[in-house]
N, C-alpha and C positions, 0 to 999 in steps of 0.2 A: 315885153322887148327890152334888152340892153339898148345902152347909148354907142356912139359909132365907138368908143372908145374898147366898150365889151367885146366886138368884133373886130376889132384893132389885133388885141392880144389875143384871142382866137386865133385867127387866120396865121398872130406872126409865130404859133408856139413850134411848128413846124422847124421856123427858123430856128427858134431859140435852140429845140431841138436837135439839128443839125451843128448847130456850133458847139456845145456840150459833147456829141461826141466825136467830133472836131478833133475839139483838145483835150479830153479826158477820157478813162478807162471806160470799154462798157459799162462796169460798177456803178461807177458813180453817176455817168450819165444817164444811163437807163434809173436810176434813185432819184435824181434830181427832173429829169422830164418828167414821170409819171407822180410821184409825192406833189413835186412843184406844180403841177396843173391842177392838182387837188387844192394848194394852199391858194394858189395867186387867178385859178381862172374863173370868169361870173358865170353862178348860180341861172340853170336856167337857160341862157343865152347859147342857143343852137343854129342850126343850118342844116334847114330838114331837106334831104337830095331824096330822087326817088330810091326804090328798094332798097336801102341802108338806113341804119339806123342813124337819128339826127345825130349832127355832129358837133360836140361840145364837150362839156366840163369833165365828162368820163370817158369820153371814145378820143378824144382827139391827143390828148397824152399817150395815151395807149397807140395808136395811128403811128403818133412820132416818133415813139421809141422803137418801132419797128422796123421804120425806113431810116434810122440812124444804122439800128443792126446790122440791115440786111444792106443798104447800100453804101452806109459811110464807113462802116468797120468789115464791110463786107462776110460776115461771119454769117452761118446757117446753123438750126439748131429743131432738134428733132424732139415733136410733138409725144411718139404713143411709144418710143425705143426704149424699152429700159421696165416702163410704167409697171407691168406684170397686171394684176387684176383692177391697178384704178385706171388701166385704159376704158374700164367698162363703166366706171363713177365720168368720167369725163365724156363718152358716146352719150350718155343720159343724158348731162347738163345741154352740147350742144340737138339731141335730136328730141326729147321732150317736148321745146318751145311748139315744134312743128307739127307730133302728134296732137298736141294742146288743141292747135289753134283746125286740124280739122277735125275737130270733136266739138267745137262751139261755133258752129255755123251758126245759130238762131241768135236773134235779138232777144237783149234784157235791157229791163227796168234797172234803173241803181239809183234808189233814192227818187229827184226829179228829173233824171236824166236818161234819155231813151240811148241806147247804146248799139249799133249795127254789128250782127254775128262775124264772127273773125274768117279771116281767107287763107288762103294759102301761101297767098303773097304778105299776111301780117305775119305767118309761122316763118316763113323765108328770115324777113325780119328780124322776129326775135332771134332766130337764128344767132343769124353772125351779130348781133349783138350778144349774146349771150358768151359769144365765144371770144371777142373784145374784152370782157371784160373778167373774164378768166383768163386769156393769153400773158398778162404780166405775171400768173402763175409758172408759167413754161417758159419765162426766161428768168424767173426767179432761180427755177429748177437748173435751167442750161447756164449760166454765168457765175454764179454765188455757190461753188462746189470749197472752197479751205477757208480756214478760221482765218486769216486775212479778209476775204468777201466778209465773210458773217461778220467781221469785227466793222469793216469798213459802213456795213449798215446801219450800227448802232452807232456809230458814232455822227454819220451823218442826219440819225431820228435827230440826235442831240442838237446838232448844230441848228438844224430845221427848227428844233419846237425853240431854242434860244432867242434867234430870227424871230419868230409869231409871236414872242411873247410876247413885245412894243406894242406892238399894233394889238394885240390882246390884252393889255392893261391898260392902253388907250380907251377901248372900249368900254372895257371895266366901271372905268371912270365918269367918259363920257357919254354913254349911251353906243349900240351898236351900229353908226355913222357910214363908214370907212365902202362898203357896199353900195350903199345910194349916193355914194360923194367919188367914187368915183366911176362907177356903173349906169345909174341915174333910176335908180332902185332897190327896192328891197325884195331879200330872195321867198322869203317868208313870214305870220305873223309877227310882226312887233309882240304883241300884248306877252308873247309863249317867251321869250326872253327876258321878261323881266322877272326879279326872283332877288326874294329877302329884302326891299326895299333899296333893289340897286341893276342893273342890268348882268346878265350875260353874256360874254363878246361873242361875233358871229363871225367878222372880219370877212375871208372870201368863202367860206365855208357853206354855209347856207342856212345854218344855226348853229343852237349853241350847246346841242349834244354833242352835234359830231366837233366841234374844236372840243369841248371837253373831252371827250375818246382819242383823240389825237393829244391831245396836252399829257392823259394818261398813260399814253402806249409811250413816250417821250420820257416821262417821269420813269420808265421800268427803266426806259436802255439807258437811262443816264445812272441808276444804280445801279443796275448788271455792270456800267463799264467800275464805276464807283467799288464795285465786291472786286473787280480786278485790278486793282488801283491803277486807274490808266486817268491820267488826266485829259479833259477837254480842252484846245488850246492851250494857255495857262490857267486855266484857271483849277479851282481845287474839285476834283468831281463828287465831292462831301457839300460843297457849299453850292454847287449846280444841285445835286440834286433836292437839295433842302426847299432851294431859288423855286425850280418847279414841281415840289407840291406847293408850296403857295401861289403860284399860278394854277394850278390845278384847283386848290380851293378857292381861289375866286372866280373859279368857271361857273360855279354854281349847281354843279350835279350831283347828286347825292349817288348816284350809282359810278360812273365813274373816280372819285374819289374813293369807293369802298376801294373801287379795283385797284387804283392804284394803293394804296394802304398795305391792300391784303398783297400784292404785289412786293411792296418795299419790306412787310416784316418774311414775308416766305425766302425772299431773297439774301436777305440779312441776318438772318437767324436761322433757318432753317437748311441742313444741306442738300447736297445738288439731288441726289435722288428724293428726297421728299418731294422736290419742287414737279419731278416729273410725275411724281407718280402723284402732286396733285393736279397737272393740267391731265392728266386723265382722266381723273372724276368729273372737273370741268369740263371736258370732250363729252366722258359719257352723260351728265347729263342734260347737254344741249341736243344729246342724241334721245334720248330718251322720253324729251320735255312734250315733245305732239301725243304720244303714244300715253302717257300719264294723264295728259290733259284728257285727253277722250276719255280716259277712263276714272276722269276725276279721281283719281289718286296722288294727285301732287298739293302739296299743303297751301297753300291759296290763302286758305283760311289764316294759317298760322303767323304765315309771312306780312299780310297784314295788319295781325294782331301787334305785331313788330316795330311795323312801320307807323301807326298809330301810336305807340309810347315813344317813338321820337319826334313824330313831328306829323300832327294831323293833317296837313294841306298836304304832304308830301302821299300819305295815306288812301286820300280822297282820289286825289293824282292815280295813285294806283289799281285803286276799287274800279277807278271807269277804263283803269287799260286792262284790268283784267276778265273785266264785264263785257267789253266790247273783244274780248279777243276768243271770248267762249261764244259770242252770236257768230263772229267770221268763222268759229272751225265747225261750228252747226252747216252753216254756208257750206264752206269748204268740203263737208265732207257726203254732200250731195253729189259730186265731182271728184271723189276722193282719190285717183289714184292719178290721172292729168291734169285736174286740176281748168279754172275757167280763165285765163287765159288773161292777158293785159287790158286797157286802157278804162282800168276801174270794173271791172265785171266780175272781181274776185271780191269787192265788197259787201257786205249788205245791210240797205239803206242808207249806201253813203257812209257809212263809220267810219273811223280814224280806223287806219290801221299802222302802228306803231312798230309793232315785233319783225325782227328779217324773217324769223320762221313761220309765223302765219302768215306773211306777204308772200314765200313764196313755198308754201301748202296750199294758200287759196290762188294763186297763177298757175301753178304747173303738178298739185298734187302732191301728194307724198311720194310718191317716187322721184319729181324734183327736188323734193325734200333730201331727201335718201343722197340722191348723184351729188349736189351744192354741198350740202353739211360732210354728208360723208368723204368726199374728200379733203375736205380739211381736220376731219378727226382722223380718218387715213394716214396722212401727213404726220400728226402727235406719236399715232402707235406706231408707226416705222422708225422714227426719231428717238419713241423707247427702246425697239431693240436695238438701234447703232447705239445712245445711248455706253450701252454695255463692254461697248470697243473702244469707248474714249479712254486717254489715260491722261494724257497732260490736263493738271488742274486747272490753269486759266481758262482752255479749249472747253473744258468740263461744264464750267461755272459760268460762262456763253451761251455754250448751248444750252442748258437745264433753265435758262432764264427766256430766252427762244423757246423751248416748248410753253415755257409759262406762259408769254407771252400769247399764241396762238389758242392755248385754252380760252387765256380772258377774253378774246375776240370773239372765239365762239359764243362763249356766255352770252356775253352782249347781243348774240345777235336775240338773243329771248324778250328783253323791252326793247330794243331797240334795234333801228337797220340802217346799218354803217357798214356793210360790208362793201367798201369802194372798190378801185383797182389796185391803189397800194397798198391796204392788207392782202391781197391777194398775192401781191407782187414779195411781202413778207413771209407769207405761208409759201411760196414758192420757193424762197430761199433754202427755208427751213429742211424741206424734201431735198432741194439738194446737194444742202452738207450731210442729211443722213446717208445719202444713197453713196457717198464719195466715201464715210467711214466705211460704211458696210463693202465698201469695195477694195478696199484698200486690207481689212479682214481678209476677204478672198484671196486675194493675191499672196497675202502672207502664207495660209494656211496652205497653197496649190504648190509654193516655194517650198515650204518646209517638207511636203509629202513626195515633191522632186530629190530635194535634198535627206 
């Protein structure tokens, strides 16, 4: 449990959101409320009330944002209007946990722990939790529709990254101490943050891998602005991009560093069309990965050989992940469609679960995976269609970088579980922008036909 400061900040977050919505646009207020909660709230400090999911780092910023939109800005937004077939995926995301609970009434033993069976009470709580986690997706879709809104997202991400880089670099030098200093405890294994004779920064995000992925997202945003020749405040976009690349390097996460370098090269060297196609490939790989793993046709061994040639310790860590993944997948196959549910029931002999995809398949089955990952994938495919109607070059460059970013977010769910509300917000913004482009195209077609 956190100290008094941790709970004070948690309880104060809705008040901070109230001020943000009173003094800013919906776009700026929503970004700072949801992203800021991920950046600064204490990890695992929660207020557990009956029926509803625990109120903590993931849920309080989303609820605060909803309150700001509905009661401060007096705005309403439809959840399913004009979603088309995507509404079925949304329905699955919120319905599957309830069905899962109904099919998992038996107790299980996970390692040395006895875990009681699930009830419909657990199912309802899980449905509410799922709904809150994806709510930023709908906020992004509803209120970020224009190029200027999309630009606001990228600029704010870079500003947030620059601000956060200071405590990040402090922890690289002094070790991850800020969460303990401010909130009274360390949220994860301290040993896991030790890398290459030094430390990964953790700050208030809970784990060095999450900080590293945040740094990768920020770097990609900065490079996209650089490509559009847009200054960040009074700083050169090139200088900001190289600075953020250095910060990402010090995060000591090979996967996130590769994401950042990959996107850096694609945005600076390849056409917008190639970036979109690369994103489609990444998304397709993420969607097909469970099937390829089940059929044992994914090149795990070849990837391990490459990792071995780079760093033996990293290869060993990757081998451990692949081995755990295979055992967890075998366990998940026994309840293939709706999964085992939460409370660690999806684990096999208490194995560590790293990848977001295998966690989802284990908890909510293949239907839960199709729903969650399918919604993200459909966002990219819809953007692929919308891109063909986008003509202004600055808009094309920013849009293609955004699509590539979603592709990287999806591919990161294979080795890691980084899909937090702020990333759902980024995905929803892409869908909102795509729908606006397609709507304008349709209006032009109708107008032309009348004339």
